[in-house]
TORKOL-4160 file (C-alpha; in steps of 0.2 Angstrom, whole numbers, padded with zeros to 4 digits, m for minus):
456
<pt num="1" X="0508" Y="0062" Z="0532"/>
<pt num="2" X="0509" Y="0081" Z="0528"/>
<pt num="3" X="0512" Y="0089" Z="0510"/>
<pt num="4" X="0529" Y="0094" Z="0515"/>
<pt num="5" X="0534" Y="0075" Z="0520"/>
<pt num="6" X="0532" Y="0065" Z="0505"/>
<pt num="7" X="0545" Y="0052" Z="0501"/>
<pt num="8" X="0552" Y="0047" Z="0486"/>
<pt num="9" X="0543" Y="0031" Z="0486"/>
<pt num="10" X="0526" Y="0041" Z="0487"/>
<pt num="11" X="0529" Y="0049" Z="0470"/>
<pt num="12" X="0524" Y="0039" Z="0454"/>
<pt num="13" X="0526" Y="0044" Z="0436"/>
<pt num="14" X="0510" Y="0047" Z="0426"/>
<pt num="15" X="0506" Y="0051" Z="0407"/>
<pt num="16" X="0521" Y="0058" Z="0398"/>
<pt num="17" X="0531" Y="0061" Z="0413"/>
<pt num="18" X="0528" Y="0080" Z="0414"/>
<pt num="19" X="0518" Y="0078" Z="0430"/>
<pt num="20" X="0521" Y="0067" Z="0445"/>
<pt num="21" X="0509" Y="0063" Z="0458"/>
<pt num="22" X="0509" Y="0057" Z="0478"/>
<pt num="23" X="0495" Y="0053" Z="0489"/>
<pt num="24" X="0491" Y="0064" Z="0503"/>
<pt num="25" X="0478" Y="0057" Z="0513"/>
<pt num="26" X="0463" Y="0054" Z="0501"/>
<pt num="27" X="0469" Y="0065" Z="0488"/>
<pt num="28" X="0483" Y="0064" Z="0476"/>
<pt num="29" X="0496" Y="0079" Z="0476"/>
<pt num="30" X="0501" Y="0084" Z="0459"/>
<pt num="31" X="0519" Y="0090" Z="0458"/>
<pt num="32" X="0525" Y="0107" Z="0449"/>
<pt num="33" X="0530" Y="0106" Z="0431"/>
<pt num="34" X="0549" Y="0106" Z="0426"/>
<pt num="35" X="0546" Y="0122" Z="0419"/>
<pt num="36" X="0547" Y="0131" Z="0436"/>
<pt num="37" X="0565" Y="0123" Z="0439"/>
<pt num="38" X="0581" Y="0133" Z="0436"/>
<pt num="39" X="0588" Y="0132" Z="0419"/>
<pt num="40" X="0605" Y="0127" Z="0421"/>
<pt num="41" X="0620" Y="0133" Z="0410"/>
<pt num="42" X="0609" Y="0145" Z="0401"/>
<pt num="43" X="0618" Y="0155" Z="0389"/>
<pt num="44" X="0615" Y="0174" Z="0390"/>
<pt num="45" X="0609" Y="0175" Z="0372"/>
<pt num="46" X="0594" Y="0163" Z="0379"/>
<pt num="47" X="0589" Y="0177" Z="0392"/>
<pt num="48" X="0572" Y="0184" Z="0389"/>
<pt num="49" X="0572" Y="0203" Z="0392"/>
<pt num="50" X="0554" Y="0210" Z="0394"/>
<pt num="51" X="0544" Y="0225" Z="0398"/>
<pt num="52" X="0527" Y="0227" Z="0407"/>
<pt num="53" X="0515" Y="0239" Z="0398"/>
<pt num="54" X="0503" Y="0241" Z="0413"/>
<pt num="55" X="0507" Y="0238" Z="0431"/>
<pt num="56" X="0491" Y="0240" Z="0439"/>
<pt num="57" X="0484" Y="0225" Z="0451"/>
<pt num="58" X="0485" Y="0212" Z="0437"/>
<pt num="59" X="0501" Y="0220" Z="0430"/>
<pt num="60" X="0510" Y="0218" Z="0447"/>
<pt num="61" X="0504" Y="0201" Z="0449"/>
<pt num="62" X="0511" Y="0196" Z="0432"/>
<pt num="63" X="0529" Y="0205" Z="0438"/>
<pt num="64" X="0528" Y="0194" Z="0454"/>
<pt num="65" X="0525" Y="0178" Z="0445"/>
<pt num="66" X="0539" Y="0182" Z="0433"/>
<pt num="67" X="0551" Y="0182" Z="0447"/>
<pt num="68" X="0548" Y="0163" Z="0449"/>
<pt num="69" X="0552" Y="0160" Z="0430"/>
<pt num="70" X="0571" Y="0157" Z="0427"/>
<pt num="71" X="0581" Y="0166" Z="0413"/>
<pt num="72" X="0569" Y="0182" Z="0411"/>
<pt num="73" X="0572" Y="0199" Z="0416"/>
<pt num="74" X="0560" Y="0214" Z="0417"/>
<pt num="75" X="0570" Y="0229" Z="0410"/>
<pt num="76" X="0557" Y="0242" Z="0409"/>
<pt num="77" X="0539" Y="0247" Z="0414"/>
<pt num="78" X="0525" Y="0258" Z="0409"/>
<pt num="79" X="0508" Y="0264" Z="0417"/>
<pt num="80" X="0497" Y="0278" Z="0414"/>
<pt num="81" X="0496" Y="0282" Z="0433"/>
<pt num="82" X="0513" Y="0288" Z="0440"/>
<pt num="83" X="0511" Y="0278" Z="0457"/>
<pt num="84" X="0510" Y="0262" Z="0448"/>
<pt num="85" X="0528" Y="0264" Z="0442"/>
<pt num="86" X="0534" Y="0264" Z="0461"/>
<pt num="87" X="0521" Y="0249" Z="0465"/>
<pt num="88" X="0531" Y="0240" Z="0450"/>
<pt num="89" X="0548" Y="0243" Z="0457"/>
<pt num="90" X="0543" Y="0237" Z="0474"/>
<pt num="91" X="0536" Y="0220" Z="0467"/>
<pt num="92" X="0552" Y="0219" Z="0456"/>
<pt num="93" X="0563" Y="0225" Z="0472"/>
<pt num="94" X="0575" Y="0235" Z="0461"/>
<pt num="95" X="0574" Y="0251" Z="0451"/>
<pt num="96" X="0569" Y="0249" Z="0432"/>
<pt num="97" X="0565" Y="0264" Z="0420"/>
<pt num="98" X="0546" Y="0269" Z="0420"/>
<pt num="99" X="0536" Y="0279" Z="0408"/>
<pt num="100" X="0518" Y="0283" Z="0404"/>
<pt num="101" X="0521" Y="0281" Z="0385"/>
<pt num="102" X="0521" Y="0263" Z="0380"/>
<pt num="103" X="0529" Y="0267" Z="0363"/>
<pt num="104" X="0544" Y="0272" Z="0372"/>
<pt num="105" X="0546" Y="0254" Z="0378"/>
<pt num="106" X="0543" Y="0247" Z="0361"/>
<pt num="107" X="0557" Y="0258" Z="0355"/>
<pt num="108" X="0570" Y="0250" Z="0366"/>
<pt num="109" X="0582" Y="0238" Z="0358"/>
<pt num="110" X="0585" Y="0228" Z="0374"/>
<pt num="111" X="0565" Y="0222" Z="0375"/>
<pt num="112" X="0562" Y="0206" Z="0367"/>
<pt num="113" X="0545" Y="0203" Z="0373"/>
<pt num="114" X="0530" Y="0214" Z="0382"/>
<pt num="115" X="0518" Y="0210" Z="0395"/>
<pt num="116" X="0501" Y="0219" Z="0390"/>
<pt num="117" X="0491" Y="0222" Z="0406"/>
<pt num="118" X="0481" Y="0237" Z="0400"/>
<pt num="119" X="0463" Y="0240" Z="0399"/>
<pt num="120" X="0454" Y="0229" Z="0387"/>
<pt num="121" X="0448" Y="0242" Z="0375"/>
<pt num="122" X="0466" Y="0246" Z="0373"/>
<pt num="123" X="0472" Y="0227" Z="0370"/>
<pt num="124" X="0471" Y="0228" Z="0351"/>
<pt num="125" X="0480" Y="0246" Z="0348"/>
<pt num="126" X="0496" Y="0240" Z="0361"/>
<pt num="127" X="0498" Y="0222" Z="0354"/>
<pt num="128" X="0497" Y="0228" Z="0336"/>
<pt num="129" X="0510" Y="0241" Z="0339"/>
<pt num="130" X="0520" Y="0228" Z="0349"/>
<pt num="131" X="0520" Y="0215" Z="0334"/>
<pt num="132" X="0524" Y="0229" Z="0322"/>
<pt num="133" X="0539" Y="0234" Z="0333"/>
<pt num="134" X="0546" Y="0216" Z="0333"/>
<pt num="135" X="0541" Y="0211" Z="0351"/>
<pt num="136" X="0533" Y="0195" Z="0356"/>
<pt num="137" X="0517" Y="0198" Z="0367"/>
<pt num="138" X="0510" Y="0191" Z="0382"/>
<pt num="139" X="0492" Y="0199" Z="0383"/>
<pt num="140" X="0480" Y="0199" Z="0398"/>
<pt num="141" X="0463" Y="0191" Z="0395"/>
<pt num="142" X="0451" Y="0193" Z="0387"/>
<pt num="143" X="0461" Y="0196" Z="0371"/>
<pt num="144" X="0449" Y="0208" Z="0363"/>
<pt num="145" X="0436" Y="0221" Z="0366"/>
<pt num="146" X="0427" Y="0218" Z="0351"/>
<pt num="147" X="0426" Y="0204" Z="0339"/>
<pt num="148" X="0434" Y="0215" Z="0326"/>
<pt num="149" X="0449" Y="0218" Z="0338"/>
<pt num="150" X="0451" Y="0199" Z="0339"/>
<pt num="151" X="0454" Y="0196" Z="0322"/>
<pt num="152" X="0465" Y="0212" Z="0319"/>
<pt num="153" X="0477" Y="0204" Z="0333"/>
<pt num="154" X="0478" Y="0188" Z="0323"/>
<pt num="155" X="0482" Y="0198" Z="0308"/>
<pt num="156" X="0495" Y="0208" Z="0318"/>
<pt num="157" X="0503" Y="0192" Z="0325"/>
<pt num="158" X="0504" Y="0183" Z="0308"/>
<pt num="159" X="0509" Y="0197" Z="0298"/>
<pt num="160" X="0524" Y="0200" Z="0309"/>
<pt num="161" X="0528" Y="0182" Z="0314"/>
<pt num="162" X="0526" Y="0186" Z="0332"/>
<pt num="163" X="0523" Y="0175" Z="0347"/>
<pt num="164" X="0507" Y="0181" Z="0355"/>
<pt num="165" X="0499" Y="0171" Z="0370"/>
<pt num="166" X="0485" Y="0177" Z="0381"/>
<pt num="167" X="0483" Y="0176" Z="0400"/>
<pt num="168" X="0471" Y="0164" Z="0404"/>
<pt num="169" X="0483" Y="0154" Z="0415"/>
<pt num="170" X="0472" Y="0138" Z="0418"/>
<pt num="171" X="0477" Y="0131" Z="0401"/>
<pt num="172" X="0495" Y="0130" Z="0409"/>
<pt num="173" X="0489" Y="0122" Z="0426"/>
<pt num="174" X="0494" Y="0106" Z="0432"/>
<pt num="175" X="0477" Y="0103" Z="0439"/>
<pt num="176" X="0469" Y="0107" Z="0422"/>
<pt num="177" X="0482" Y="0096" Z="0413"/>
<pt num="178" X="0476" Y="0081" Z="0425"/>
<pt num="179" X="0458" Y="0084" Z="0420"/>
<pt num="180" X="0462" Y="0085" Z="0401"/>
<pt num="181" X="0471" Y="0068" Z="0404"/>
<pt num="182" X="0455" Y="0060" Z="0412"/>
<pt num="183" X="0443" Y="0068" Z="0398"/>
<pt num="184" X="0454" Y="0062" Z="0385"/>
<pt num="185" X="0455" Y="0044" Z="0392"/>
<pt num="186" X="0436" Y="0042" Z="0388"/>
<pt num="187" X="0433" Y="0037" Z="0406"/>
<pt num="188" X="0419" Y="0049" Z="0408"/>
<pt num="189" X="0410" Y="0042" Z="0392"/>
<pt num="190" X="0400" Y="0054" Z="0382"/>
<pt num="191" X="0400" Y="0072" Z="0389"/>
<pt num="192" X="0383" Y="0081" Z="0384"/>
<pt num="193" X="0382" Y="0094" Z="0399"/>
<pt num="194" X="0396" Y="0106" Z="0407"/>
<pt num="195" X="0392" Y="0117" Z="0420"/>
<pt num="196" X="0403" Y="0131" Z="0428"/>
<pt num="197" X="0402" Y="0147" Z="0439"/>
<pt num="198" X="0414" Y="0158" Z="0446"/>
<pt num="199" X="0405" Y="0168" Z="0460"/>
<pt num="200" X="0412" Y="0182" Z="0472"/>
<pt num="201" X="0404" Y="0191" Z="0486"/>
<pt num="202" X="0415" Y="0207" Z="0491"/>
<pt num="203" X="0417" Y="0224" Z="0485"/>
<pt num="204" X="0434" Y="0220" Z="0478"/>
<pt num="205" X="0427" Y="0206" Z="0469"/>
<pt num="206" X="0414" Y="0217" Z="0461"/>
<pt num="207" X="0427" Y="0229" Z="0456"/>
<pt num="208" X="0423" Y="0243" Z="0468"/>
<pt num="209" X="0441" Y="0247" Z="0471"/>
<pt num="210" X="0447" Y="0261" Z="0482"/>
<pt num="211" X="0452" Y="0276" Z="0474"/>
<pt num="212" X="0470" Y="0281" Z="0478"/>
<pt num="213" X="0471" Y="0298" Z="0488"/>
<pt num="214" X="0483" Y="0306" Z="0475"/>
<pt num="215" X="0473" Y="0301" Z="0460"/>
<pt num="216" X="0471" Y="0316" Z="0449"/>
<pt num="217" X="0474" Y="0324" Z="0431"/>
<pt num="218" X="0492" Y="0327" Z="0436"/>
<pt num="219" X="0496" Y="0309" Z="0442"/>
<pt num="220" X="0486" Y="0300" Z="0428"/>
<pt num="221" X="0487" Y="0303" Z="0409"/>
<pt num="222" X="0468" Y="0303" Z="0406"/>
<pt num="223" X="0468" Y="0308" Z="0389"/>
<pt num="224" X="0479" Y="0293" Z="0384"/>
<pt num="225" X="0467" Y="0282" Z="0395"/>
<pt num="226" X="0452" Y="0288" Z="0383"/>
<pt num="227" X="0461" Y="0283" Z="0367"/>
<pt num="228" X="0450" Y="0272" Z="0358"/>
<pt num="229" X="0434" Y="0277" Z="0370"/>
<pt num="230" X="0423" Y="0292" Z="0369"/>
<pt num="231" X="0430" Y="0308" Z="0377"/>
<pt num="232" X="0423" Y="0313" Z="0393"/>
<pt num="233" X="0428" Y="0323" Z="0410"/>
<pt num="234" X="0442" Y="0316" Z="0421"/>
<pt num="235" X="0434" Y="0302" Z="0431"/>
<pt num="236" X="0444" Y="0292" Z="0443"/>
<pt num="237" X="0430" Y="0279" Z="0446"/>
<pt num="238" X="0431" Y="0275" Z="0427"/>
<pt num="239" X="0449" Y="0273" Z="0427"/>
<pt num="240" X="0451" Y="0262" Z="0442"/>
<pt num="241" X="0434" Y="0252" Z="0440"/>
<pt num="242" X="0435" Y="0251" Z="0422"/>
<pt num="243" X="0427" Y="0234" Z="0421"/>
<pt num="244" X="0410" Y="0240" Z="0426"/>
<pt num="245" X="0410" Y="0251" Z="0410"/>
<pt num="246" X="0406" Y="0245" Z="0392"/>
<pt num="247" X="0418" Y="0258" Z="0384"/>
<pt num="248" X="0434" Y="0250" Z="0393"/>
<pt num="249" X="0430" Y="0231" Z="0397"/>
<pt num="250" X="0417" Y="0216" Z="0395"/>
<pt num="251" X="0411" Y="0215" Z="0413"/>
<pt num="252" X="0409" Y="0197" Z="0421"/>
<pt num="253" X="0411" Y="0189" Z="0404"/>
<pt num="254" X="0428" Y="0197" Z="0400"/>
<pt num="255" X="0434" Y="0195" Z="0419"/>
<pt num="256" X="0428" Y="0177" Z="0423"/>
<pt num="257" X="0419" Y="0168" Z="0409"/>
<pt num="258" X="0435" Y="0169" Z="0399"/>
<pt num="259" X="0444" Y="0159" Z="0412"/>
<pt num="260" X="0430" Y="0147" Z="0413"/>
<pt num="261" X="0428" Y="0145" Z="0393"/>
<pt num="262" X="0448" Y="0144" Z="0392"/>
<pt num="263" X="0448" Y="0130" Z="0403"/>
<pt num="264" X="0433" Y="0121" Z="0395"/>
<pt num="265" X="0441" Y="0123" Z="0378"/>
<pt num="266" X="0458" Y="0117" Z="0384"/>
<pt num="267" X="0452" Y="0101" Z="0393"/>
<pt num="268" X="0438" Y="0095" Z="0380"/>
<pt num="269" X="0451" Y="0100" Z="0365"/>
<pt num="270" X="0438" Y="0112" Z="0359"/>
<pt num="271" X="0444" Y="0124" Z="0346"/>
<pt num="272" X="0430" Y="0135" Z="0341"/>
<pt num="273" X="0416" Y="0147" Z="0346"/>
<pt num="274" X="0400" Y="0140" Z="0352"/>
<pt num="275" X="0387" Y="0141" Z="0339"/>
<pt num="276" X="0375" Y="0151" Z="0349"/>
<pt num="277" X="0371" Y="0157" Z="0366"/>
<pt num="278" X="0358" Y="0165" Z="0377"/>
<pt num="279" X="0360" Y="0176" Z="0393"/>
<pt num="280" X="0349" Y="0182" Z="0408"/>
<pt num="281" X="0355" Y="0192" Z="0423"/>
<pt num="282" X="0355" Y="0209" Z="0429"/>
<pt num="283" X="0362" Y="0223" Z="0442"/>
<pt num="284" X="0353" Y="0218" Z="0458"/>
<pt num="285" X="0365" Y="0224" Z="0471"/>
<pt num="286" X="0380" Y="0234" Z="0464"/>
<pt num="287" X="0368" Y="0249" Z="0459"/>
<pt num="288" X="0384" Y="0262" Z="0458"/>
<pt num="289" X="0383" Y="0267" Z="0440"/>
<pt num="290" X="0390" Y="0251" Z="0433"/>
<pt num="291" X="0384" Y="0246" Z="0415"/>
<pt num="292" X="0387" Y="0226" Z="0416"/>
<pt num="293" X="0376" Y="0215" Z="0426"/>
<pt num="294" X="0383" Y="0209" Z="0443"/>
<pt num="295" X="0374" Y="0193" Z="0440"/>
<pt num="296" X="0375" Y="0185" Z="0422"/>
<pt num="297" X="0370" Y="0167" Z="0416"/>
<pt num="298" X="0374" Y="0161" Z="0398"/>
<pt num="299" X="0369" Y="0143" Z="0390"/>
<pt num="300" X="0380" Y="0140" Z="0375"/>
<pt num="301" X="0377" Y="0128" Z="0361"/>
<pt num="302" X="0392" Y="0118" Z="0355"/>
<pt num="303" X="0390" Y="0103" Z="0342"/>
<pt num="304" X="0392" Y="0089" Z="0354"/>
<pt num="305" X="0388" Y="0098" Z="0373"/>
<pt num="306" X="0380" Y="0111" Z="0380"/>
<pt num="307" X="0389" Y="0124" Z="0392"/>
<pt num="308" X="0381" Y="0134" Z="0406"/>
<pt num="309" X="0390" Y="0147" Z="0414"/>
<pt num="310" X="0386" Y="0159" Z="0428"/>
<pt num="311" X="0395" Y="0173" Z="0437"/>
<pt num="312" X="0387" Y="0180" Z="0453"/>
<pt num="313" X="0395" Y="0195" Z="0462"/>
<pt num="314" X="0381" Y="0193" Z="0475"/>
<pt num="315" X="0387" Y="0176" Z="0484"/>
<pt num="316" X="0404" Y="0168" Z="0488"/>
<pt num="317" X="0403" Y="0152" Z="0477"/>
<pt num="318" X="0421" Y="0151" Z="0471"/>
<pt num="319" X="0427" Y="0143" Z="0455"/>
<pt num="320" X="0418" Y="0127" Z="0449"/>
<pt num="321" X="0417" Y="0118" Z="0432"/>
<pt num="322" X="0408" Y="0102" Z="0431"/>
<pt num="323" X="0409" Y="0088" Z="0418"/>
<pt num="324" X="0395" Y="0077" Z="0417"/>
<pt num="325" X="0396" Y="0061" Z="0406"/>
<pt num="326" X="0387" Y="0045" Z="0403"/>
<pt num="327" X="0401" Y="0035" Z="0413"/>
<pt num="328" X="0407" Y="0047" Z="0426"/>
<pt num="329" X="0408" Y="0066" Z="0432"/>
<pt num="330" X="0423" Y="0076" Z="0434"/>
<pt num="331" X="0424" Y="0092" Z="0444"/>
<pt num="332" X="0435" Y="0105" Z="0447"/>
<pt num="333" X="0432" Y="0115" Z="0463"/>
<pt num="334" X="0444" Y="0129" Z="0466"/>
<pt num="335" X="0461" Y="0120" Z="0468"/>
<pt num="336" X="0454" Y="0103" Z="0469"/>
<pt num="337" X="0450" Y="0090" Z="0455"/>
<pt num="338" X="0437" Y="0075" Z="0458"/>
<pt num="339" X="0433" Y="0061" Z="0445"/>
<pt num="340" X="0418" Y="0049" Z="0451"/>
<pt num="341" X="0414" Y="0034" Z="0441"/>
<pt num="342" X="0395" Y="0030" Z="0438"/>
<pt num="343" X="0389" Y="0013" Z="0440"/>
<pt num="344" X="0384" Y="0009" Z="0422"/>
<pt num="345" X="0383" Y="m0010" Z="0423"/>
<pt num="346" X="0366" Y="m0017" Z="0417"/>
<pt num="347" X="0352" Y="m0017" Z="0430"/>
<pt num="348" X="0336" Y="m0026" Z="0430"/>
<pt num="349" X="0321" Y="m0015" Z="0429"/>
<pt num="350" X="0315" Y="m0012" Z="0447"/>
<pt num="351" X="0302" Y="0002" Z="0446"/>
<pt num="352" X="0289" Y="0000" Z="0432"/>
<pt num="353" X="0288" Y="m0019" Z="0433"/>
<pt num="354" X="0279" Y="m0017" Z="0451"/>
<pt num="355" X="0264" Y="m0012" Z="0440"/>
<pt num="356" X="0265" Y="m0030" Z="0433"/>
<pt num="357" X="0257" Y="m0045" Z="0440"/>
<pt num="358" X="0269" Y="m0055" Z="0450"/>
<pt num="359" X="0270" Y="m0070" Z="0438"/>
<pt num="360" X="0275" Y="m0058" Z="0423"/>
<pt num="361" X="0287" Y="m0050" Z="0435"/>
<pt num="362" X="0295" Y="m0065" Z="0441"/>
<pt num="363" X="0297" Y="m0071" Z="0423"/>
<pt num="364" X="0305" Y="m0054" Z="0417"/>
<pt num="365" X="0318" Y="m0055" Z="0432"/>
<pt num="366" X="0322" Y="m0074" Z="0429"/>
<pt num="367" X="0325" Y="m0070" Z="0410"/>
<pt num="368" X="0335" Y="m0055" Z="0414"/>
<pt num="369" X="0347" Y="m0065" Z="0426"/>
<pt num="370" X="0349" Y="m0078" Z="0413"/>
<pt num="371" X="0355" Y="m0064" Z="0400"/>
<pt num="372" X="0367" Y="m0055" Z="0412"/>
<pt num="373" X="0378" Y="m0066" Z="0422"/>
<pt num="374" X="0387" Y="m0059" Z="0436"/>
<pt num="375" X="0404" Y="m0053" Z="0430"/>
<pt num="376" X="0420" Y="m0058" Z="0439"/>
<pt num="377" X="0427" Y="m0047" Z="0453"/>
<pt num="378" X="0438" Y="m0032" Z="0447"/>
<pt num="379" X="0432" Y="m0032" Z="0429"/>
<pt num="380" X="0419" Y="m0019" Z="0429"/>
<pt num="381" X="0420" Y="0000" Z="0428"/>
<pt num="382" X="0411" Y="0000" Z="0446"/>
<pt num="383" X="0427" Y="m0006" Z="0453"/>
<pt num="384" X="0435" Y="0010" Z="0450"/>
<pt num="385" X="0435" Y="0022" Z="0465"/>
<pt num="386" X="0433" Y="0042" Z="0466"/>
<pt num="387" X="0449" Y="0049" Z="0463"/>
<pt num="388" X="0454" Y="0067" Z="0470"/>
<pt num="389" X="0469" Y="0079" Z="0464"/>
<pt num="390" X="0475" Y="0094" Z="0472"/>
<pt num="391" X="0490" Y="0106" Z="0470"/>
<pt num="392" X="0504" Y="0109" Z="0481"/>
<pt num="393" X="0499" Y="0125" Z="0493"/>
<pt num="394" X="0512" Y="0136" Z="0485"/>
<pt num="395" X="0508" Y="0131" Z="0467"/>
<pt num="396" X="0506" Y="0146" Z="0455"/>
<pt num="397" X="0499" Y="0143" Z="0438"/>
<pt num="398" X="0502" Y="0160" Z="0432"/>
<pt num="399" X="0521" Y="0156" Z="0434"/>
<pt num="400" X="0518" Y="0141" Z="0425"/>
<pt num="401" X="0509" Y="0151" Z="0410"/>
<pt num="402" X="0522" Y="0163" Z="0408"/>
<pt num="403" X="0536" Y="0150" Z="0408"/>
<pt num="404" X="0527" Y="0142" Z="0393"/>
<pt num="405" X="0526" Y="0160" Z="0385"/>
<pt num="406" X="0545" Y="0164" Z="0388"/>
<pt num="407" X="0550" Y="0146" Z="0382"/>
<pt num="408" X="0539" Y="0150" Z="0367"/>
<pt num="409" X="0548" Y="0165" Z="0364"/>
<pt num="410" X="0565" Y="0156" Z="0366"/>
<pt num="411" X="0561" Y="0142" Z="0354"/>
<pt num="412" X="0548" Y="0149" Z="0343"/>
<pt num="413" X="0536" Y="0135" Z="0345"/>
<pt num="414" X="0517" Y="0139" Z="0346"/>
<pt num="415" X="0513" Y="0145" Z="0364"/>
<pt num="416" X="0500" Y="0135" Z="0376"/>
<pt num="417" X="0487" Y="0149" Z="0371"/>
<pt num="418" X="0490" Y="0156" Z="0356"/>
<pt num="419" X="0480" Y="0171" Z="0347"/>
<pt num="420" X="0467" Y="0160" Z="0338"/>
<pt num="421" X="0463" Y="0149" Z="0353"/>
<pt num="422" X="0461" Y="0165" Z="0364"/>
<pt num="423" X="0450" Y="0173" Z="0351"/>
<pt num="424" X="0437" Y="0159" Z="0352"/>
<pt num="425" X="0436" Y="0161" Z="0372"/>
<pt num="426" X="0436" Y="0180" Z="0369"/>
<pt num="427" X="0422" Y="0179" Z="0357"/>
<pt num="428" X="0412" Y="0167" Z="0369"/>
<pt num="429" X="0411" Y="0182" Z="0381"/>
<pt num="430" X="0406" Y="0195" Z="0368"/>
<pt num="431" X="0393" Y="0182" Z="0362"/>
<pt num="432" X="0387" Y="0182" Z="0380"/>
<pt num="433" X="0386" Y="0200" Z="0382"/>
<pt num="434" X="0378" Y="0203" Z="0365"/>
<pt num="435" X="0364" Y="0191" Z="0370"/>
<pt num="436" X="0362" Y="0199" Z="0389"/>
<pt num="437" X="0361" Y="0217" Z="0381"/>
<pt num="438" X="0350" Y="0213" Z="0366"/>
<pt num="439" X="0338" Y="0202" Z="0375"/>
<pt num="440" X="0340" Y="0189" Z="0361"/>
<pt num="441" X="0348" Y="0172" Z="0357"/>
<pt num="442" X="0366" Y="0176" Z="0349"/>
<pt num="443" X="0371" Y="0167" Z="0334"/>
<pt num="444" X="0390" Y="0166" Z="0328"/>
<pt num="445" X="0391" Y="0168" Z="0311"/>
<pt num="446" X="0408" Y="0160" Z="0308"/>
<pt num="447" X="0410" Y="0165" Z="0289"/>
<pt num="448" X="0405" Y="0183" Z="0292"/>
<pt num="449" X="0415" Y="0184" Z="0308"/>
<pt num="450" X="0401" Y="0192" Z="0316"/>
<pt num="451" X="0388" Y="0190" Z="0330"/>
<pt num="452" X="0369" Y="0190" Z="0324"/>
<pt num="453" X="0353" Y="0191" Z="0334"/>
<pt num="454" X="0342" Y="0176" Z="0331"/>
<pt num="455" X="0330" Y="0188" Z="0321"/>
<pt num="456" X="0343" Y="0197" Z="0312"/>
């Protein structure tokens, strides 16, 4: 049976009915959410018109995903590099007004919401201005470039009563929803250890993007790019490979840790920053003038579990999150979720008693059997089997994440990844980088809203 030949009988309803599943070989295929289905009879007043501020690689990906979301329309785009205006139009397959100046977009009366896909160091300023202009905001991850930026974004969203959602799309994924269902069921027992990594092994994965041949001070608004950052001569490497530099981004923590942390927080129901963290890593391969490491490992201390994260640009490991509980193990590896129960039935000691005399050993075993009669079949956890879930071949969690945002814009209900949840994940990135660069254990002081070194 192939994924495309599922019959009606092979689908069953689970949970609240938001997700349906069907068996595909030894895996269970998760069906897309209803959010991706067309909205019938939508009134023109319910149509959401948005603009994209930033149409680089991620901005264009978001525009492409928006085409799968019913009831929305992009009416304008903005980018500091002129050629990206045309790139956005090619994704949308139609002409739309374009500008370098994002404030022109915010002045438009036909814009209900904006996608903010600019460099991290400009998130706070653009989001604040958008909220003040009465626009709802979908901001790419990580939400902030500094701890202070994050709290200012929260203040702006609340002051102007705007919907703000941040773009860690895993929190809208049907795969992560299934993982949360398993976690919440208690089938894992007590989870005390969570390990995750996201590793890549290509120049593109290390942000060594090619420089377009027409990149120049004539085609790029370099001064606007530097707003909020130190002044320096035109440098196309910094413009196109900005994640490598501390003036504009947060490196691997801001690019990949934030996805892992958001996913872990969502699945476990965690709504806080880790109490402390320590990091290790270095620049081992990509010695190209970058400031962030190409390998970073961070251990986070949460009240009830520990989280160990790694991002490595020197090996293709893909994406992995493992939850290790006293009664089961749950692993997300790329697009597959696997739950494996552990045999936790009482067992007679079979190691140390072999240092006992035979008579004492047999006495122990006889008494143990008397106190632990054999359980009837199908009544023990060991009777559970490994469960495997996966997503359809054409599934796009970014489209689901955008659908959640635009639904929040219409209904004014809280979005799935609001500014407070997103701020906790972003601070997790800042904590990791603080520990790495300062070679210390980083302590999160929630009362002071500040990261401190162990000795400070």
